[in-house]
N, C-alpha and C positions, 0 to 999 in steps of 0.2 A: 231145156235140152240138156242133153249128158254132154253134150261135146262143150256148150258153153261150160258147166259146172267143172268139167277139167280145167277148161282154161281159166277158169277163174280159182280153182283151188290152185294150181300151177304158180298163177301169179300171185298167190294171198299166201299160201303157208309153207314156204319156205322161211324156217326161223332165220331173221338176219343177224347177220354178227357187226354191231354198228357200234364206233367206238363210243366213250362216254360224250355227253352233248345232247341236245333234244332231237325226237324224232326228225329226220332228214337233216340232221346237223351236217353230218358228213357229204351229205349230197351237196349242201351249200356249199361246201369248201370246194368240192371238184368241182363244181358250176361257176363260182364267182368269176366273173371278168367273160362268162359265156352267155347264151341266148336266155332271155326271160324265159321264156317256154319253148318244149319240144315241137308241141302240137295243139293246132285246135281242131276240134272235130265236133260237129253237131249230129246229135244221135236222134234218130225221129223213130216212130212208132208204123211198123209195117203191118198191114192185116195179114194174119195167115187162115184163119177160119174166122167162122160167126164169132163176134165178140172176144178174139183172142187177137192179139197185136204183138209183134217179137220187135226189141228195141234194134236197130243196124245203125252205122254210120252211114249218112245220107252226103255228108261233107268233109272234107280233112285239107288241112292247111298248116305246113305244106307238105306237096307230096316228093317222097322221098324217092331218089334216082341211085344206080351204081351202089347199094348197099352191098357189103360182102355177107357170105351166107351165114354167118353169126349174126349178123346185124340184123338179116332180113327174117331170119327165123322169131329174134326175139321183137323185133316190130311187128309180126304176124300174131304173135301170141298176145302182145300188149292190145293191137287193134281188135282182137278178137274177145277180150276180158271187158273192156271200156263199157262197151253198152250195159251190161250186164249191171256195172255197178252205177251207170247214170240211172235207172230204171230198175231198182233191187227190188221193188215193188210188185214184180212177177207181169204176168201177161195180161191180165184183166182188166182194159181200161175201155172207159167210154168217152166219145167227144163230146166235149163240153163247150159253153160259150164264154165261160168265165172262170180265170184260173189265177190265182196268187202267186206270182214268179216267188221261187226260194233258192236259196243258194248254199251250197253243203259241199262237201270234199270228203274223196276216198283216198285211201293208200294201198298202193301196188309193190309189191316186195320183190325186188329182180333175186337171180339165182346165187349172184355174190353179196346179197344180203342190203344193196342199197336200195333207196325206195323213191318212188314218183309219185307225185301227189297228184290227184284229178281235183281241178277245183270248177264246180258245177252251179250252172244257173237255169233252171228248169222252167220255163215259160211257156206262152199261148202266143203263137204267133200273131201277127195284127191281122183283120178281116172280119168278114162277117159269117155268122152262122157258127154250126157247131165243128171245131176242130180239135184236133190233139195236140196235147202239148210237146215240145223238145227240147233237148238238152243243148246246152252249149259248154263243152268240156274243155277247159285247158289243163294239158299235160303239162309239168315242170317238176325239176329236180330241187324247185328251191321252195323251202316252206315260207310262205308269208302270207297268210289269209287276207288281212287287211288289206295289202297290195292288190293282190288278185279279185277281192271282191269289186273293188273299185274298177280295175279293167273289165270286169263282167258288168259292171254299169254301163260302160261305155260301148259294149258290145251290146247289150238289150236296146241302148237308145239309138244305133246304129239300126238294128236287128228291124226296128219298127219304121224306118223308112224304106231300106232294101237291103237282101244278102250283098249284094255289090259293094255298099257303103262299108262295110266290116274287114273287108280283104284288106284296102288300103291303110287301116289302122292297124292291123296285126301285122303287115309287113312294116310298118315304122316302129310298131314296138319290138319285133325281131330283131331289126337291125340297130338298136339300142344296148348299150352295156346295163346289165342289172347294176343298181346302185348300191354304194358301199353304205353300211349303218348309220343312217342320219342324214344321208345325201338324197337328193333329187333328181331326176332324172324329166326332161321334158319331150312329150311328143308333139309332133305337129301332125293335125289331123284335119281333112277338108270334107265337111258335111254340104251337100248338094243344098243352098237356098240359106245357107248359114254363114258359110265362108270358111275361113279357116279357124280352128280353133286350136290352142296349146293346154295340151292335157298333163299337169303335173303329179307326178307320183313320186310320193317319199315314203323312202323304208324308214322302221319305227329306229330309235337310236339301239336300243337294246335286242341285237340280235336272237336273244335265243326267248324272247316274248313274241316276235313278231307272228306265230303261227298260233297264238292263243286269246281268248277270251275269257278269261276268269270267272268275269260278270254273270256269265250264262249257268257257271254251276252254284255260284252264289244265290241265283234268282229261284232256282231250285230246289237247291237241298239245304238242310240245316248245318251248319259248321260242325256237330257231332257225327252226323253222316260221312260228310266230308273226310274225316278223320278215319271213321271207318273203311273208308273205299281206300285212302292212303294207305294204312294199316295192310291192307290187301294186296293191292299193288305192290308194295314195298317187299313182301316176302314172294314175289311171284304167282299169285294165285288167279284162278279162272273169274273173271269179271264180264257181267252180262249187264247191260243198257239198255233200257226199254223206254221207246218215246213214241209218239206219234208222228213228229215230224223228222224228217232227215236232218236240217239244219240245225235241230236243237242235238240229236245223237252227233254230229260230227263236230260240233260246238264243245259239247261236255266231254267226249271223248279226249280229243286233243288235250284238251284242260288237264285233264286227270292224267295224262301223258307227259303234260308238263310239269307236274306237281313233284316228278321224279328229279328234275333237275338239281345235280349235274350228272345223274344216271339216266340210262337209256332203257324204255321199254324193249326188250329183245327177244321176244316172243311174238307167236300170231296175234296181228293187229291190224282190226277192220272194223273202222268206224261205223261203216254200214253194211251191213252183209247183205249180200243179194239172198231172195228166197230161197234160190236152187243150192244153196250152203248152209241152210239152217242147222244141218248136223254136225256144224264146226263144234256147235256146244256139246256134242259127245267126246271131244279130244279130251285125251288123258293129260296134257301138255298144258301149259298156263297159256291163255288166251284174254285179252282185251277186246270186246265186240259190242256194235251197239246193233239192235234189231227193231223191227217196228212192232210196235204194241201191238197190232192185229195179230200176230204171230203167236203171242205170248202163250195160249192153248197147246198149240204144238210143240211150243220149247219145253214145256211143263212136261209134255209127255215123253221126252227123251230121255233115255237111259243115260243119266249125267252123274260127274262125279261131284265132289263138293265143289260150291262156285258161289260168289256173291251176285244176286240179282238185284238191282236196283231199278226202280220204275221212278223215271225224271217229271213224269207230268204230277205223280202224287208226290213226289217230293219221299219215299218210302222205301225200305228195304223188301222184297219179297222172299227172299230167300238167302240164309246166311249161315256161315260155319258155325257159330255162336261165339265163337272167342274174338272177335273183332275189337273189344273194347280193352282186352287184356295184351294186346301184343306189343302196342308203342307204351317206353318209358314213362309213367304216370306223371312226372314232373312236366318234361317236354312235350307230352300231349298237353297239359294244361296250359303253359306258357303258347301253343300254337292256337290253342281254343281261344282264348284272351285275345291273340292277334286278330284272330277272323270275326269275333264278336264286336272287338274295339269301335271298328269305325262301320255304320250302318251303310256297307254297300249300295243297298238299294234306294238308298235316296237321292241319287243323281247328284250328290255334292261333288261327287269323285270324277275325274274322265276316266275312260276304260283302261287309257295308261299307266294313273296313278294305281287303280284297282289292282291293275297286273302287278306292278312293283311291290306293292305292299304285300299281297299274297305269296309272291314268289319269295321275298325276303324272309319273310315266316317260315315256309319250309325249308329254304337253303340253311337259316340260321340251325334247324332242327341235324341237318346231314353236317355243317361243320361243328357242331357240338359233339356230337357223336364219331364221325370219322375224319374229322379235321385235321388228327396227328399222324396220317396212314405214311406223308411222306418220310417221317423220321423211323417208321420201321420197314423202310425198302433200303436193303444189305447191296451196297454197291461193289461187283466185283471188278479184279484189275482191268478184265475185258472190256468194261462199260456197261456190260449188264447187271439187271436188279433184281433181287430176289426179295418176296415180301414174307415178312415173318408174321405171320397170321397170330400165334399165340401171343407175343411180347405186346400185338397191337390192342388185343381183347385184355389182357392183364392190365394194359397202362388205363382203364377207364376203371374211376376207384367206386362208381354208383354200382350196387347189383343188378339191379333192375336195367340200367343201360347195358352192362355186360352180358346181362342175359339176351337181350335183344340184338345185342352185336354179333351175337355167335351164332344166330339164325340169319342175320342179314349179310355175313359174311361166305355163306353158302350159294349166295344167289349168283344167277349168270350177270345180273347188271352191277353187281359189285366186282365180279371176277373179269369182267370186261374194262372194265375202271383199271382195275390195278394193272392188268395186262397192258394196257395203254401206259400208265405210269411207270412200269418196268422198263417201259423202251425209250421214256423220254428222259436220259440222263441231264437231269437239272436239277440235283440235290441241293436241299438247304444249306443256308451256309452251315459249317462246322459239322457237315455231315459227310464228311468227305470217305 
């Protein structure tokens, strides 16, 4: 429906201005010490005509009252957009007897650039005979995929007993403070016939990796391909990822965005594109989007500017600009390639946290080598404001290929946002008075 399309576009296509950090990090700062989540909603499919179903919210917790006008408008917009992202695959559904539950997430960008994350579990309600899947969606401004997957496991377990058992669990969660990195919070929850359970939710020590599963990327793409994608993302190009499963799309796109740390992707970012928003791929501005493989024909027919298109199921590039191999400085590119191939990440000898740390370190090392000297090129005025000296910063790099890359990288939005923040934070290195 066009109305749905407008809501989804409004929620998604405002270019966010997020300070350096990972996707959603600004929100984590704003939300620390606040609730785990803002809403739990259940999205069900309602029949609108023969063979056509429309996703609608059938349950919402908590119900909000006494909202100010601006808050109410934002809430209405949010609640209208959610169903489209919970069932991005369109209206053609049929009741089924079996359905493997799947977990995925989406991101909604507010007008002020802050982001909310929807953590979804799509499942078949318990029962007999044919029935339609429904989605339990937790909306939070906190980026922590592992933690929310565990919460959704608990929700699914309770759903098999009854909807009524979900409410006290979510209420208990809502009353608990979000734990600091590395800390645990314990939720007491009563389940009929099982008694009171204690559920421990632990947050990873490294907060910038808690929304990430690099393994998802490494299982599907070769190290060479990952570097082509990274090179395109670093220059803020258009990136389209294709896969059958929503979980694969959302995991892989979050992983690609996390490779940019300590920089942030600050453009259109839609891990799972609803069918009604497929024309996003015609955007002349940078974007990072995930599209279900069955829409490939439609996407290829769109009048599209240069983009990198990656098939995550086949592990191959469908469309490229052609210069991806030449973007990154050769020496640094080879170092990253070695780091990615050094460990056989798919032999299950490493935990997912170890994989995350090793991959993240390789890409952070790349940025440290290239831009680690930025702070000594901020000139501080008497008033305490800083001014970045771009020319001297680029000149300070001796390698020609690194300098060539830097001259392109300093023009990106992500670098500008990073430097803007640095110019505000008056903590000059020693000797740089």
